[in-house]
C-alpha positions as CSV (number, residue, x, y, z in Angstrom):
1,M,0.1,-0.3,0.1
2,K,2.7,2.3,1.1
3,R,4.2,1.7,-2.6
4,F,1.3,2.1,-4.7
5,T,0.8,5.2,-2.7
6,Q,4.8,6.9,-3.5
7,F,3.4,5.4,-7.1
8,L,0.2,8.2,-6.9
9,F,2.5,10.4,-5.5
10,L,5.6,10.4,-8.2
11,F,2.5,10.1,-11.2
12,S,1.1,13.3,-9.9
13,L,3.8,15.2,-10.1
14,I,5.3,14.0,-13.6
15,I,1.8,14.9,-14.8
16,S,2.1,17.9,-13.2
17,F,5.4,18.7,-14.8
18,A,3.8,17.7,-18.3
19,H,1.2,20.0,-17.8
20,S,3.6,22.9,-16.6
21,Q,5.7,22.2,-19.9
22,E,2.7,22.4,-22.2
23,N,1.1,25.5,-21.0
24,N,5.0,27.0,-21.0
25,Q,4.4,25.4,-25.2
26,E,1.3,27.3,-25.2
27,S,2.2,30.5,-24.4
28,C,4.8,30.9,-27.1
29,R,4.0,30.9,-30.8
30,K,5.4,28.5,-33.4
31,I,6.2,29.3,-36.3
32,V,5.3,26.3,-38.7
33,F,6.3,26.8,-42.8
34,A,5.7,23.5,-45.1
35,G,5.8,21.4,-42.4
36,V,8.6,22.5,-40.5
37,E,9.0,23.7,-37.6
38,V,11.1,27.2,-37.9
39,T,11.0,28.7,-33.9
40,C,8.7,29.2,-31.1
41,I,8.3,33.1,-29.7
42,N,7.1,34.3,-26.9
43,K,7.6,38.3,-27.1
44,G,6.8,40.9,-29.6
45,I,8.8,43.3,-30.2
46,G,8.2,47.6,-30.5
47,P,5.1,48.1,-31.5
48,F,4.0,44.5,-32.8
49,S,2.4,41.9,-30.9
50,V,3.6,38.1,-30.9
51,E,0.7,37.5,-33.4
52,E,1.7,40.1,-35.6
53,R,5.6,39.6,-35.6
54,A,5.0,36.1,-36.0
55,K,2.6,36.3,-39.7
56,A,5.1,39.1,-40.1
57,I,7.8,36.0,-40.6
58,E,5.7,33.4,-42.3
59,F,5.0,36.2,-44.6
60,R,8.5,36.8,-45.7
61,L,9.7,33.4,-45.8
62,K,6.3,32.5,-48.2
63,R,7.8,35.5,-50.3
64,L,11.5,33.7,-50.8
65,S,9.9,30.9,-51.3
66,E,8.1,31.4,-54.2
67,D,10.6,33.9,-55.5
68,T,12.6,31.2,-58.3
69,T,15.1,33.2,-58.7
70,F,15.9,33.5,-54.5
71,D,18.8,31.0,-53.1
72,T,17.8,29.5,-49.8
73,E,21.9,30.5,-49.1
74,E,21.4,34.1,-49.3
75,I,19.8,33.8,-45.9
76,K,22.8,35.4,-43.6
77,V,23.2,36.1,-39.6
78,Y,24.4,39.4,-38.7
79,S,25.1,39.4,-35.2
80,H,25.2,42.8,-32.9
81,E,25.4,42.8,-29.2
82,S,22.4,42.1,-27.7
83,T,20.7,40.6,-31.1
84,S,21.4,39.1,-34.2
85,E,19.5,39.6,-37.2
86,I,18.3,36.6,-39.9
87,T,18.5,38.5,-43.1
88,A,18.2,37.7,-46.8
89,R,18.6,40.8,-49.9
90,E,19.0,43.1,-47.5
91,V,15.5,42.2,-45.9
92,I,15.4,41.3,-42.3
93,I,13.0,38.0,-41.6
94,A,13.9,37.9,-38.0
95,S,15.2,39.3,-35.0
96,I,16.6,36.9,-32.2
97,S,17.7,39.2,-29.1
98,S,19.6,37.3,-25.9
99,S,16.2,37.2,-24.1
100,E,14.4,35.5,-26.4
101,V,17.4,32.3,-26.3
102,N,16.6,28.9,-25.5
103,P,19.0,27.7,-23.2
104,S,18.2,23.7,-24.2
105,L,19.2,24.9,-28.1
106,A,21.8,27.5,-28.0
107,L,24.0,29.5,-25.7
108,N,23.6,33.2,-27.2
109,H,21.8,34.9,-29.6
110,E,24.0,34.1,-32.8
111,E,23.6,30.7,-32.2
112,M,20.1,30.7,-31.7
113,A,19.7,32.9,-35.2
114,K,21.7,30.5,-36.8
115,L,20.0,27.3,-35.8
116,I,16.8,29.6,-37.2
117,S,18.1,30.9,-40.0
118,D,19.0,26.9,-40.8
119,K,15.6,25.7,-40.1
120,M,14.5,28.9,-42.5
121,K,16.7,27.0,-45.5
122,S,15.2,23.8,-44.7
123,A,11.3,25.0,-44.9
124,I,12.2,26.6,-47.6
125,K,13.2,24.0,-49.5
126,A,10.4,21.9,-48.3
127,D,8.0,24.1,-49.7
128,R,9.2,24.2,-53.1
129,V,9.6,20.3,-53.2
130,L,5.8,20.8,-52.3
131,N,5.0,22.9,-54.8
132,T,7.1,21.2,-57.6
133,P,4.2,19.7,-59.5
134,T,2.5,22.8,-59.9
135,A,5.4,24.8,-60.5
136,L,6.3,21.9,-63.1
137,I,3.3,22.7,-64.7
138,W,3.9,26.1,-65.3
139,G,7.0,25.6,-66.5
140,V,6.5,23.7,-69.0
141,A,3.7,25.2,-70.4
142,Y,5.9,28.6,-70.5
143,T,8.3,26.4,-71.9
144,L,6.4,25.6,-74.7
145,I,5.3,29.2,-75.2
146,V,9.0,30.7,-75.5
147,T,10.0,27.4,-77.5
148,L,6.8,28.6,-80.0
149,G,8.1,32.0,-80.2
150,L,11.9,31.3,-80.7
151,I,10.7,28.7,-83.7
152,A,8.7,31.3,-84.9
153,I,11.7,33.8,-84.6
154,L,14.3,31.6,-86.2
155,F,11.3,31.0,-88.9
156,L,11.1,34.5,-89.9
157,L,15.0,35.1,-89.8
158,S,15.7,32.4,-92.3
159,K,13.1,33.8,-94.7
160,L,14.6,37.7,-94.4
161,F,17.8,36.5,-94.9
162,Q,16.9,34.4,-97.9
163,K,15.7,37.3,-100.1
164,T,18.3,39.8,-98.2
165,Y,20.7,37.0,-100.2
166,Q,18.8,36.6,-103.1
167,W,18.4,40.9,-103.6
168,I,22.5,41.0,-102.8
169,R,23.1,38.3,-105.4
170,S,20.4,40.0,-108.2
171,N,21.8,43.9,-107.6
172,E,25.5,43.1,-108.5
173,G,26.2,45.5,-111.0
174,R,23.5,47.9,-110.0
175,F,24.2,48.7,-107.1
176,F,27.0,47.0,-106.1
177,K,29.5,48.2,-108.5
178,S,32.8,47.8,-108.9
179,I,35.2,50.3,-106.9
180,G,38.2,52.2,-108.8
181,F,40.7,55.2,-108.1
182,K,42.9,56.7,-110.7
183,G,42.3,53.5,-113.1
184,Y,42.7,51.2,-110.0
185,E,40.2,48.4,-109.4
186,L,40.4,48.6,-105.9
187,L,37.5,46.1,-105.5
188,N,35.3,44.7,-108.1
189,S,31.5,43.8,-107.3
190,Q,32.1,40.0,-107.4
191,R,34.2,40.8,-104.0
192,I,32.3,43.4,-103.1
193,V,28.6,41.2,-103.4
194,S,31.2,38.4,-101.4
195,F,31.7,40.6,-98.5
196,L,28.0,41.5,-98.1
197,L,27.0,37.6,-98.1
198,W,29.3,37.1,-95.6
199,L,27.7,40.2,-93.9
200,A,24.4,38.6,-93.8
201,Q,25.1,35.5,-92.8
202,A,27.5,37.1,-89.8
203,T,24.2,38.7,-88.8
204,R,22.0,35.9,-89.2
205,F,24.4,33.9,-87.0
206,V,25.0,36.5,-84.1
207,L,20.9,37.4,-84.2
208,T,20.4,33.5,-83.6
209,L,23.1,33.3,-80.8
210,V,21.3,36.1,-79.1
211,A,18.0,34.2,-79.3
212,L,19.4,31.5,-78.1
213,Y,21.1,33.2,-75.9
214,I,17.9,34.8,-74.3
215,Y,15.7,31.5,-74.8
216,V,17.9,29.6,-72.6
217,P,18.9,31.0,-69.6
218,L,14.3,32.0,-69.5
219,V,13.6,28.7,-69.8
220,L,16.0,27.7,-66.8
221,S,14.3,30.6,-64.9
222,F,10.3,29.1,-65.2
223,F,11.8,25.7,-62.8
224,P,12.9,26.5,-59.3
225,F,15.1,23.9,-59.3
226,T,17.6,25.6,-62.2
227,A,16.2,29.3,-61.3
228,N,19.3,30.4,-59.8
229,L,21.5,29.4,-62.6
230,S,19.9,31.9,-64.7
231,P,21.7,35.1,-63.8
232,K,24.6,33.3,-63.8
233,L,24.3,32.1,-66.9
234,Y,23.6,35.6,-68.2
235,G,26.8,36.9,-66.3
236,Y,28.7,34.4,-67.7
237,I,27.7,35.3,-71.1
238,V,27.3,38.9,-71.2
239,N,30.7,39.8,-69.6
240,P,33.2,39.0,-72.0
241,I,30.6,40.1,-74.7
242,T,31.1,43.4,-73.2
243,V,34.3,42.9,-73.0
244,I,35.0,42.2,-76.5
245,F,32.3,45.1,-77.1
246,Q,34.5,47.4,-75.4
247,V,37.9,46.6,-77.1
248,F,36.5,47.0,-80.5
249,I,34.8,50.5,-79.8
250,D,38.4,52.1,-78.1
251,Y,39.8,50.0,-81.6
252,I,37.6,52.3,-84.4
253,P,39.6,55.4,-84.0
254,N,42.9,53.5,-84.9
255,F,41.4,51.8,-87.8
256,F,40.1,54.7,-90.1
257,P,43.9,56.1,-90.2
258,S,45.0,53.0,-91.0
259,L,43.2,51.9,-93.3
260,S,43.9,55.4,-95.2
261,S,47.5,54.2,-94.6
262,Y,47.0,51.4,-96.5
263,L,44.9,52.3,-99.7
264,S,47.6,55.4,-99.9
265,L,50.7,52.6,-99.8
266,D,48.6,50.0,-102.1
267,I,48.0,52.6,-104.6
268,F,51.1,54.5,-105.2
């Protein structure tokens, strides 16, 4: 009987402890995103209540998850004396103060913020996976539309340049005559036509490359798992082209004097 009484007393203590823990958990507002428990806050900040603060964090996480160009590695933690800020693209997602540190999880607000930021990254990835079927359907639909547009552009370019080639050939001797100076033939009409055909073909080639250059990153941006590759791909292509174009522009002032000197030597 004595042992039974001791057992009842111990059992009542366990129930009381569990009940107190439950009350403590209920006193904080859990932030759950895509099934991942990010954190549990029990304090407001400034004029914002606990609920308003929690909703603001959930809203920011949703916005980041829906942004297909956003990489979860852009989430950073910046620590100050008494607070740590979890940011992404210069926007504060959440602030963690020293008074909010859970001793069982972290030693200070910086460690707590890093722990929460890791959970935010996992939650965003989970949300994207959950929404992947819809994203894939829209991505495929957009890809089909853009592909049809590319095919139409390439078809129009083909028709346009075929007529251009034909027009250049048919006007040899009419518009494109031999160029001479003081009885010397500098360029005959056949060479001029050949050069213009080459120039037209090169222009068509460049325009085709530009269309493909726009098409590939655009298609990548339609899918969540490749969207963050799109800006990088643009950078890899644009930067070398910009350098080449700048070198070409810088060389133009030196081109015409060189050409004049060459023609003068050739003629005289």
